[in-house]
C-alpha positions as CSV (number, residue, x, y, z in Angstrom):
1,M,80.0,123.1,57.5
2,T,82.2,120.5,55.8
3,L,85.0,122.2,57.5
4,L,83.6,121.7,61.1
5,I,83.1,118.0,60.4
6,L,86.4,117.4,59.1
7,L,87.9,119.2,62.1
8,A,85.3,117.4,64.4
9,A,86.7,113.9,62.8
10,L,90.4,114.8,63.2
11,L,89.9,115.8,66.6
12,C,88.1,112.7,67.3
13,S,90.9,110.2,65.8
14,A,93.6,112.1,67.8
15,I,92.2,111.4,70.9
16,P,93.0,107.7,71.4
17,A,96.5,108.0,70.3
18,V,96.8,110.7,73.0
19,A,95.0,108.5,75.4
20,Q,97.3,105.4,74.9
21,S,100.4,107.0,75.0
22,P,103.2,104.4,76.2
23,A,104.4,106.5,79.2
24,E,101.2,106.2,80.8
25,N,100.6,102.5,80.1
26,G,102.1,99.6,82.3
27,N,103.8,99.5,85.3
28,R,106.2,102.3,84.0
29,A,105.8,105.9,83.9
30,N,108.0,108.5,82.6
31,G,110.9,105.3,82.0
32,F,110.2,104.6,85.8
33,S,108.3,101.8,87.7
34,Y,105.5,103.3,89.9
35,Q,104.8,100.4,91.9
36,P,107.3,99.5,94.1
37,T,108.2,96.0,95.3
38,P,108.2,94.8,99.0
39,S,111.9,95.1,99.1
40,Q,111.6,98.6,98.6
41,V,108.6,99.2,100.5
42,A,109.8,98.0,103.8
43,P,113.0,100.3,104.2
44,R,111.6,103.6,103.4
45,E,108.7,102.5,105.8
46,K,111.1,101.9,108.6
47,A,112.9,105.1,107.9
48,A,109.6,107.0,108.1
49,G,109.0,105.2,110.8
50,V,105.7,103.6,109.9
51,Q,106.4,100.4,109.5
52,P,103.7,98.2,110.5
53,Q,103.7,95.8,113.8
54,A,104.6,92.4,112.9
55,A,101.1,90.8,114.2
56,Q,99.6,93.4,111.8
57,Q,101.2,92.7,109.0
58,K,100.9,88.7,109.6
59,R,97.0,89.4,110.0
60,A,97.4,91.6,106.6
61,N,99.3,89.1,104.7
62,R,97.1,86.6,106.0
63,D,93.7,88.2,104.6
64,L,95.4,89.2,101.6
65,E,96.3,85.3,100.8
66,Q,92.5,84.2,101.9
67,T,91.4,87.1,99.2
68,D,93.4,85.6,96.3
69,K,92.3,82.0,97.0
70,Q,88.7,83.0,97.2
71,L,88.8,84.7,93.8
72,L,90.7,82.6,91.9
73,Q,88.1,79.8,93.2
74,E,85.3,81.9,92.4
75,E,86.7,82.2,88.8
76,G,87.4,78.0,89.1
77,L,91.0,78.6,88.8
78,S,93.9,76.8,90.7
79,T,95.2,78.6,93.9
80,K,98.4,76.5,93.4
81,S,100.1,79.8,92.5
82,V,99.0,81.9,95.3
83,P,102.6,83.3,97.0
84,K,102.9,82.2,100.4
85,L,103.3,85.7,102.3
86,T,103.2,84.4,105.7
87,K,104.9,81.4,107.4
88,P,102.9,78.9,108.5
89,S,103.1,78.7,112.2
90,A,104.8,76.2,114.6
91,R,102.2,74.1,116.4
């Protein structure tokens, strides 16, 4: 019985160490970044023939900017840090 409790305690203490291995945390895995930057994505999309149309990309960027600002405002944070994904249209 004591041996069983000792084994259970040993197994439970080893699980967090395995779950938090450095290779699985952050923005890297196995020494490689797994979240590509826009400058890496655009050429890949173009080469694969799946690059979105300019109007579609502008709409998506505008929606992302609005969502980012809305979430920051809901948290009471400044929206000055929201990156501009779209260029102001000339009117």
